[in-house]
HTML snippet that shows the backbone in 3Dmol.js (N, CA, C, O; Angstrom):
<script src="https://3Dmol.org/build/3Dmol-min.js"></script>
<div id="view" style="width:600px;height:400px;position:relative"></div>
<script>
const pdb = `
ATOM      1  N   MET A   1      15.186  14.923  37.564  1.00  0.00           N
ATOM      2  CA  MET A   1      13.664  14.218  36.815  1.00  0.00           C
ATOM      3  C   MET A   1      13.298  14.328  36.138  1.00  0.00           C
ATOM      4  O   MET A   1      12.267  14.986  36.281  1.00  0.00           O
ATOM      5  N   LEU A   2      13.578  13.923  34.782  1.00  0.00           N
ATOM      6  CA  LEU A   2      12.691  14.346  33.926  1.00  0.00           C
ATOM      7  C   LEU A   2      11.296  15.143  33.655  1.00  0.00           C
ATOM      8  O   LEU A   2      10.410  14.955  34.488  1.00  0.00           O
ATOM      9  N   THR A   3      11.182  15.504  33.204  1.00  0.00           N
ATOM     10  CA  THR A   3       9.500  16.105  33.382  1.00  0.00           C
ATOM     11  C   THR A   3       8.351  16.064  31.689  1.00  0.00           C
ATOM     12  O   THR A   3       8.327  16.697  30.634  1.00  0.00           O
ATOM     13  N   LEU A   4       7.411  14.706  32.431  1.00  0.00           N
ATOM     14  CA  LEU A   4       7.095  14.144  30.654  1.00  0.00           C
ATOM     15  C   LEU A   4       6.141  16.077  30.406  1.00  0.00           C
ATOM     16  O   LEU A   4       5.767  16.969  31.167  1.00  0.00           O
ATOM     17  N   LYS A   5       6.144  15.881  29.185  1.00  0.00           N
ATOM     18  CA  LYS A   5       5.377  17.096  28.557  1.00  0.00           C
ATOM     19  C   LYS A   5       3.887  16.757  28.342  1.00  0.00           C
ATOM     20  O   LYS A   5       3.619  15.852  27.552  1.00  0.00           O
ATOM     21  N   ARG A   6       3.215  17.201  28.778  1.00  0.00           N
ATOM     22  CA  ARG A   6       1.356  16.717  27.558  1.00  0.00           C
ATOM     23  C   ARG A   6       1.459  16.286  26.272  1.00  0.00           C
ATOM     24  O   ARG A   6       0.662  15.536  25.706  1.00  0.00           O
ATOM     25  N   LYS A   7       2.721  16.898  25.688  1.00  0.00           N
ATOM     26  CA  LYS A   7       2.848  16.018  24.023  1.00  0.00           C
ATOM     27  C   LYS A   7       3.583  14.886  24.213  1.00  0.00           C
ATOM     28  O   LYS A   7       3.701  14.273  23.152  1.00  0.00           O
ATOM     29  N   ASN A   8       4.142  14.344  25.163  1.00  0.00           N
ATOM     30  CA  ASN A   8       5.165  13.862  24.848  1.00  0.00           C
ATOM     31  C   ASN A   8       4.150  12.656  25.123  1.00  0.00           C
ATOM     32  O   ASN A   8       4.209  11.850  24.193  1.00  0.00           O
ATOM     33  N   ILE A   9       3.289  12.306  26.060  1.00  0.00           N
ATOM     34  CA  ILE A   9       2.585  11.939  27.009  1.00  0.00           C
ATOM     35  C   ILE A   9       1.002  11.611  26.252  1.00  0.00           C
ATOM     36  O   ILE A   9       0.227  10.775  26.718  1.00  0.00           O
ATOM     37  N   THR A  10       0.838  12.070  25.562  1.00  0.00           N
ATOM     38  CA  THR A  10      -0.040  11.989  24.258  1.00  0.00           C
ATOM     39  C   THR A  10       0.279  10.823  23.463  1.00  0.00           C
ATOM     40  O   THR A  10      -0.326   9.751  23.503  1.00  0.00           O
ATOM     41  N   LEU A  11       1.628  11.212  22.478  1.00  0.00           N
ATOM     42  CA  LEU A  11       2.463  10.804  21.372  1.00  0.00           C
ATOM     43  C   LEU A  11       2.853   9.261  22.226  1.00  0.00           C
ATOM     44  O   LEU A  11       2.416   8.301  21.593  1.00  0.00           O
ATOM     45  N   GLY A  12       3.687   8.815  23.711  1.00  0.00           N
ATOM     46  CA  GLY A  12       3.569   8.333  24.155  1.00  0.00           C
ATOM     47  C   GLY A  12       2.538   6.677  23.649  1.00  0.00           C
ATOM     48  O   GLY A  12       2.826   5.563  23.213  1.00  0.00           O
ATOM     49  N   ILE A  13       1.018   7.570  24.125  1.00  0.00           N
ATOM     50  CA  ILE A  13      -0.701   7.070  24.517  1.00  0.00           C
ATOM     51  C   ILE A  13      -0.229   6.326  22.975  1.00  0.00           C
ATOM     52  O   ILE A  13       0.674   5.500  22.843  1.00  0.00           O
ATOM     53  N   LEU A  14      -1.029   6.825  21.990  1.00  0.00           N
ATOM     54  CA  LEU A  14      -0.852   7.387  20.305  1.00  0.00           C
ATOM     55  C   LEU A  14       0.227   6.291  19.765  1.00  0.00           C
ATOM     56  O   LEU A  14       0.438   6.316  18.552  1.00  0.00           O
ATOM     57  N   THR A  15       0.566   5.826  20.144  1.00  0.00           N
ATOM     58  CA  THR A  15       2.446   5.203  20.090  1.00  0.00           C
ATOM     59  C   THR A  15       1.789   3.760  20.429  1.00  0.00           C
ATOM     60  O   THR A  15       1.474   3.025  19.493  1.00  0.00           O
ATOM     61  N   VAL A  16       1.589   3.366  21.742  1.00  0.00           N
ATOM     62  CA  VAL A  16       1.340   2.180  21.912  1.00  0.00           C
ATOM     63  C   VAL A  16       0.251   1.816  21.646  1.00  0.00           C
ATOM     64  O   VAL A  16       0.142   0.606  21.843  1.00  0.00           O
ATOM     65  N   LEU A  17      -1.126   2.529  21.088  1.00  0.00           N
ATOM     66  CA  LEU A  17      -2.322   2.278  20.905  1.00  0.00           C
ATOM     67  C   LEU A  17      -2.397   1.542  19.011  1.00  0.00           C
ATOM     68  O   LEU A  17      -3.182   0.831  18.384  1.00  0.00           O
ATOM     69  N   GLY A  18      -1.298   2.130  18.773  1.00  0.00           N
ATOM     70  CA  GLY A  18      -0.779   2.183  17.211  1.00  0.00           C
ATOM     71  C   GLY A  18      -0.986   1.019  16.806  1.00  0.00           C
ATOM     72  O   GLY A  18      -1.843   0.628  16.014  1.00  0.00           O
ATOM     73  N   LEU A  19       0.326   0.067  17.710  1.00  0.00           N
ATOM     74  CA  LEU A  19       1.389  -0.956  17.611  1.00  0.00           C
ATOM     75  C   LEU A  19       0.238  -1.987  18.263  1.00  0.00           C
ATOM     76  O   LEU A  19       0.289  -3.154  17.873  1.00  0.00           O
ATOM     77  N   ALA A  20      -0.717  -1.649  19.158  1.00  0.00           N
ATOM     78  CA  ALA A  20      -1.514  -3.177  19.288  1.00  0.00           C
ATOM     79  C   ALA A  20      -3.253  -3.182  18.665  1.00  0.00           C
ATOM     80  O   ALA A  20      -4.150  -3.991  18.902  1.00  0.00           O
ATOM     81  N   TYR A  21      -3.260  -1.675  17.619  1.00  0.00           N
ATOM     82  CA  TYR A  21      -4.296  -1.891  16.814  1.00  0.00           C
ATOM     83  C   TYR A  21      -3.370  -2.446  15.596  1.00  0.00           C
ATOM     84  O   TYR A  21      -4.121  -3.082  14.857  1.00  0.00           O
ATOM     85  N   PHE A  22      -1.984  -2.461  15.068  1.00  0.00           N
ATOM     86  CA  PHE A  22      -1.465  -3.194  13.750  1.00  0.00           C
ATOM     87  C   PHE A  22      -1.324  -4.671  13.934  1.00  0.00           C
ATOM     88  O   PHE A  22      -1.761  -5.551  13.193  1.00  0.00           O
ATOM     89  N   CYS A  23      -0.223  -4.881  15.724  1.00  0.00           N
ATOM     90  CA  CYS A  23      -1.030  -6.328  16.015  1.00  0.00           C
ATOM     91  C   CYS A  23      -2.294  -7.398  15.968  1.00  0.00           C
ATOM     92  O   CYS A  23      -2.335  -8.294  15.125  1.00  0.00           O
ATOM     93  N   THR A  24      -2.914  -7.280  16.572  1.00  0.00           N
ATOM     94  CA  THR A  24      -4.305  -7.170  16.598  1.00  0.00           C
ATOM     95  C   THR A  24      -5.149  -7.492  15.199  1.00  0.00           C
ATOM     96  O   THR A  24      -5.812  -8.434  14.765  1.00  0.00           O
ATOM     97  N   LEU A  25      -4.695  -6.006  14.686  1.00  0.00           N
ATOM     98  CA  LEU A  25      -5.300  -6.879  12.490  1.00  0.00           C
ATOM     99  C   LEU A  25      -4.539  -7.888  12.287  1.00  0.00           C
ATOM    100  O   LEU A  25      -4.741  -8.613  11.313  1.00  0.00           O
ATOM    101  N   SER A  26      -3.398  -8.154  13.271  1.00  0.00           N
ATOM    102  CA  SER A  26      -2.107  -9.144  11.803  1.00  0.00           C
ATOM    103  C   SER A  26      -1.993 -10.201  12.470  1.00  0.00           C
ATOM    104  O   SER A  26      -1.095 -11.043  12.461  1.00  0.00           O
ATOM    105  N   ASN A  27      -3.280 -10.116  13.272  1.00  0.00           N
ATOM    106  CA  ASN A  27      -3.230 -12.026  14.170  1.00  0.00           C
ATOM    107  C   ASN A  27      -5.082 -12.423  13.499  1.00  0.00           C
ATOM    108  O   ASN A  27      -5.438 -13.566  13.216  1.00  0.00           O
ATOM    109  N   LEU A  28      -6.022 -11.136  13.373  1.00  0.00           N
ATOM    110  CA  LEU A  28      -6.896 -12.117  12.386  1.00  0.00           C
ATOM    111  C   LEU A  28      -6.961 -12.696  11.186  1.00  0.00           C
ATOM    112  O   LEU A  28      -6.384 -12.263  10.188  1.00  0.00           O
ATOM    113  N   ALA A  29      -7.694 -13.744  11.228  1.00  0.00           N
ATOM    114  CA  ALA A  29      -8.168 -14.425  10.151  1.00  0.00           C
ATOM    115  C   ALA A  29      -8.643 -14.417   9.015  1.00  0.00           C
ATOM    116  O   ALA A  29      -9.088 -15.449   8.511  1.00  0.00           O
ATOM    117  N   ILE A  30      -8.642 -13.090   8.303  1.00  0.00           N
ATOM    118  CA  ILE A  30      -8.952 -12.771   7.099  1.00  0.00           C
ATOM    119  C   ILE A  30      -8.780 -12.466   5.967  1.00  0.00           C
ATOM    120  O   ILE A  30      -7.646 -11.993   5.912  1.00  0.00           O
ATOM    121  N   ASN A  31      -9.529 -12.444   4.385  1.00  0.00           N
ATOM    122  CA  ASN A  31      -8.734 -12.098   3.929  1.00  0.00           C
ATOM    123  C   ASN A  31      -7.657 -11.003   3.224  1.00  0.00           C
ATOM    124  O   ASN A  31      -8.048  -9.836   3.209  1.00  0.00           O
ATOM    125  N   PRO A  32      -6.388 -11.276   2.663  1.00  0.00           N
ATOM    126  CA  PRO A  32      -5.474 -10.253   3.147  1.00  0.00           C
ATOM    127  C   PRO A  32      -5.507  -8.725   1.826  1.00  0.00           C
ATOM    128  O   PRO A  32      -4.712  -7.814   1.592  1.00  0.00           O
ATOM    129  N   PHE A  33      -6.708  -9.080   1.311  1.00  0.00           N
ATOM    130  CA  PHE A  33      -7.076  -8.035   0.240  1.00  0.00           C
ATOM    131  C   PHE A  33      -8.549  -7.223   1.864  1.00  0.00           C
ATOM    132  O   PHE A  33      -8.643  -5.998   1.797  1.00  0.00           O
ATOM    133  N   TRP A  34      -8.982  -7.548   2.423  1.00  0.00           N
ATOM    134  CA  TRP A  34      -9.635  -6.606   3.813  1.00  0.00           C
ATOM    135  C   TRP A  34      -8.848  -6.597   4.534  1.00  0.00           C
ATOM    136  O   TRP A  34      -9.184  -5.601   5.175  1.00  0.00           O
ATOM    137  N   ARG A  35      -7.622  -7.089   5.179  1.00  0.00           N
ATOM    138  CA  ARG A  35      -6.879  -6.517   5.942  1.00  0.00           C
ATOM    139  C   ARG A  35      -6.456  -5.433   5.653  1.00  0.00           C
ATOM    140  O   ARG A  35      -6.503  -4.641   6.594  1.00  0.00           O
ATOM    141  N   GLY A  36      -5.864  -4.864   4.304  1.00  0.00           N
ATOM    142  CA  GLY A  36      -5.112  -4.171   3.732  1.00  0.00           C
ATOM    143  C   GLY A  36      -5.832  -2.584   3.853  1.00  0.00           C
ATOM    144  O   GLY A  36      -5.204  -1.549   4.072  1.00  0.00           O
ATOM    145  N   GLU A  37      -7.247  -2.698   3.658  1.00  0.00           N
ATOM    146  CA  GLU A  37      -8.444  -2.357   3.311  1.00  0.00           C
ATOM    147  C   GLU A  37      -8.672  -1.430   4.961  1.00  0.00           C
ATOM    148  O   GLU A  37      -8.362  -0.257   5.171  1.00  0.00           O
ATOM    149  N   ILE A  38      -9.243  -2.325   5.853  1.00  0.00           N
ATOM    150  CA  ILE A  38      -9.477  -2.083   6.815  1.00  0.00           C
ATOM    151  C   ILE A  38      -8.432  -0.808   7.157  1.00  0.00           C
ATOM    152  O   ILE A  38      -8.700   0.345   7.496  1.00  0.00           O
ATOM    153  N   THR A  39      -7.116  -1.477   6.934  1.00  0.00           N
ATOM    154  CA  THR A  39      -5.897  -0.237   7.433  1.00  0.00           C
ATOM    155  C   THR A  39      -6.140   0.565   7.412  1.00  0.00           C
ATOM    156  O   THR A  39      -6.475   1.359   8.292  1.00  0.00           O
ATOM    157  N   LEU A  40      -5.973   0.674   5.525  1.00  0.00           N
ATOM    158  CA  LEU A  40      -6.236   2.011   4.984  1.00  0.00           C
ATOM    159  C   LEU A  40      -7.116   3.361   5.032  1.00  0.00           C
ATOM    160  O   LEU A  40      -6.828   4.485   4.623  1.00  0.00           O
ATOM    161  N   VAL A  41      -8.498   2.796   5.783  1.00  0.00           N
ATOM    162  CA  VAL A  41      -9.620   3.494   6.011  1.00  0.00           C
ATOM    163  C   VAL A  41      -9.397   3.715   6.846  1.00  0.00           C
ATOM    164  O   VAL A  41      -9.442   4.943   6.905  1.00  0.00           O
ATOM    165  N   SER A  42      -8.930   3.037   8.394  1.00  0.00           N
ATOM    166  CA  SER A  42      -8.348   3.936   9.814  1.00  0.00           C
ATOM    167  C   SER A  42      -7.521   4.803   9.292  1.00  0.00           C
ATOM    168  O   SER A  42      -8.024   5.912   9.468  1.00  0.00           O
ATOM    169  N   LEU A  43      -6.353   4.910   8.650  1.00  0.00           N
ATOM    170  CA  LEU A  43      -5.349   5.580   9.039  1.00  0.00           C
ATOM    171  C   LEU A  43      -5.290   7.178   8.207  1.00  0.00           C
ATOM    172  O   LEU A  43      -4.468   8.093   8.257  1.00  0.00           O
ATOM    173  N   GLN A  44      -7.131   6.911   7.120  1.00  0.00           N
ATOM    174  CA  GLN A  44      -7.421   7.839   6.156  1.00  0.00           C
ATOM    175  C   GLN A  44      -8.863   8.656   7.413  1.00  0.00           C
ATOM    176  O   GLN A  44      -9.607   9.612   7.190  1.00  0.00           O
ATOM    177  N   PHE A  45      -8.815   8.265   7.963  1.00  0.00           N
ATOM    178  CA  PHE A  45     -10.187   8.320   8.941  1.00  0.00           C
ATOM    179  C   PHE A  45      -9.391   9.446   9.749  1.00  0.00           C
ATOM    180  O   PHE A  45      -9.991  10.521   9.750  1.00  0.00           O
ATOM    181  N   PHE A  46      -8.080   9.442  10.492  1.00  0.00           N
ATOM    182  CA  PHE A  46      -7.561   9.160  11.851  1.00  0.00           C
ATOM    183  C   PHE A  46      -6.793  10.848  11.098  1.00  0.00           C
ATOM    184  O   PHE A  46      -6.687  11.896  11.734  1.00  0.00           O
ATOM    185  N   ALA A  47      -6.399  10.649   9.742  1.00  0.00           N
ATOM    186  CA  ALA A  47      -5.928  11.722   9.301  1.00  0.00           C
ATOM    187  C   ALA A  47      -6.385  12.749   8.967  1.00  0.00           C
ATOM    188  O   ALA A  47      -5.872  13.839   9.219  1.00  0.00           O
ATOM    189  N   ILE A  48      -7.844  12.505   8.093  1.00  0.00           N
ATOM    190  CA  ILE A  48      -8.784  13.932   8.465  1.00  0.00           C
ATOM    191  C   ILE A  48      -9.462  14.127   9.831  1.00  0.00           C
ATOM    192  O   ILE A  48     -10.487  14.809   9.853  1.00  0.00           O
ATOM    193  N   ILE A  49      -9.033  13.638  10.881  1.00  0.00           N
ATOM    194  CA  ILE A  49      -9.098  14.658  11.933  1.00  0.00           C
ATOM    195  C   ILE A  49      -8.586  14.701  12.343  1.00  0.00           C
ATOM    196  O   ILE A  49      -8.984  14.626  13.505  1.00  0.00           O
ATOM    197  N   TYR A  50      -7.264  14.846  12.250  1.00  0.00           N
ATOM    198  CA  TYR A  50      -6.396  15.026  12.659  1.00  0.00           C
ATOM    199  C   TYR A  50      -5.595  16.279  11.227  1.00  0.00           C
ATOM    200  O   TYR A  50      -4.904  17.171  11.720  1.00  0.00           O
ATOM    201  N   VAL A  51      -5.641  16.286  10.595  1.00  0.00           N
ATOM    202  CA  VAL A  51      -6.064  18.390   9.736  1.00  0.00           C
ATOM    203  C   VAL A  51      -7.278  19.163   9.672  1.00  0.00           C
ATOM    204  O   VAL A  51      -7.342  20.316   9.246  1.00  0.00           O
ATOM    205  N   THR A  52      -8.766  18.105  10.354  1.00  0.00           N
ATOM    206  CA  THR A  52      -9.509  18.989  11.154  1.00  0.00           C
ATOM    207  C   THR A  52      -8.607  19.619  12.352  1.00  0.00           C
ATOM    208  O   THR A  52      -8.379  20.820  12.207  1.00  0.00           O
ATOM    209  N   TYR A  53      -8.356  19.340  12.879  1.00  0.00           N
ATOM    210  CA  TYR A  53      -7.979  19.425  14.696  1.00  0.00           C
ATOM    211  C   TYR A  53      -7.038  20.330  14.579  1.00  0.00           C
ATOM    212  O   TYR A  53      -7.030  21.306  15.329  1.00  0.00           O
ATOM    213  N   LEU A  54      -5.797  20.088  13.311  1.00  0.00           N
ATOM    214  CA  LEU A  54      -5.113  21.388  12.433  1.00  0.00           C
ATOM    215  C   LEU A  54      -5.375  22.836  12.376  1.00  0.00           C
ATOM    216  O   LEU A  54      -4.838  23.818  12.887  1.00  0.00           O
ATOM    217  N   ARG A  55      -7.147  22.505  10.977  1.00  0.00           N
ATOM    218  CA  ARG A  55      -7.468  24.197  11.062  1.00  0.00           C
ATOM    219  C   ARG A  55      -7.679  24.914  12.225  1.00  0.00           C
ATOM    220  O   ARG A  55      -7.256  25.998  12.624  1.00  0.00           O
ATOM    221  N   TRP A  56      -8.695  23.776  12.852  1.00  0.00           N
ATOM    222  CA  TRP A  56      -9.602  24.909  14.112  1.00  0.00           C
ATOM    223  C   TRP A  56      -8.668  24.591  15.362  1.00  0.00           C
ATOM    224  O   TRP A  56      -9.184  24.320  16.446  1.00  0.00           O
ATOM    225  N   SER A  57      -7.892  24.612  15.269  1.00  0.00           N
ATOM    226  CA  SER A  57      -6.192  24.885  16.543  1.00  0.00           C
ATOM    227  C   SER A  57      -5.900  26.374  16.068  1.00  0.00           C
ATOM    228  O   SER A  57      -5.885  27.187  16.992  1.00  0.00           O
ATOM    229  N   HIS A  58      -5.673  26.860  14.844  1.00  0.00           N
ATOM    230  CA  HIS A  58      -5.227  27.884  13.914  1.00  0.00           C
ATOM    231  C   HIS A  58      -6.472  29.216  14.242  1.00  0.00           C
ATOM    232  O   HIS A  58      -6.247  30.356  14.648  1.00  0.00           O
ATOM    233  N   ARG A  59      -7.123  28.903  14.073  1.00  0.00           N
ATOM    234  CA  ARG A  59      -8.536  29.793  14.301  1.00  0.00           C
ATOM    235  C   ARG A  59      -7.730  30.986  15.567  1.00  0.00           C
ATOM    236  O   ARG A  59      -8.395  31.891  16.072  1.00  0.00           O
TER     237      ARG A  59
END
`;
const viewer = $3Dmol.createViewer("view");
viewer.addModel(pdb, "pdb");
viewer.setStyle({}, {cartoon: {color: "spectrum"}});
viewer.zoomTo();
viewer.render();
</script>
């Protein structure tokens, strides 16, 4: 039996959340410009959180 590590479970959950986010966003009836802006802003936000986490974890 395979044992799932904490990292694999976290990556699985984040993948499902990401797919749900982009699926929901693609079904919204908004201007394509704003749809792109919402996507990019959220990706930048999570990238900043990820980089900050990496810097704090190395201390």
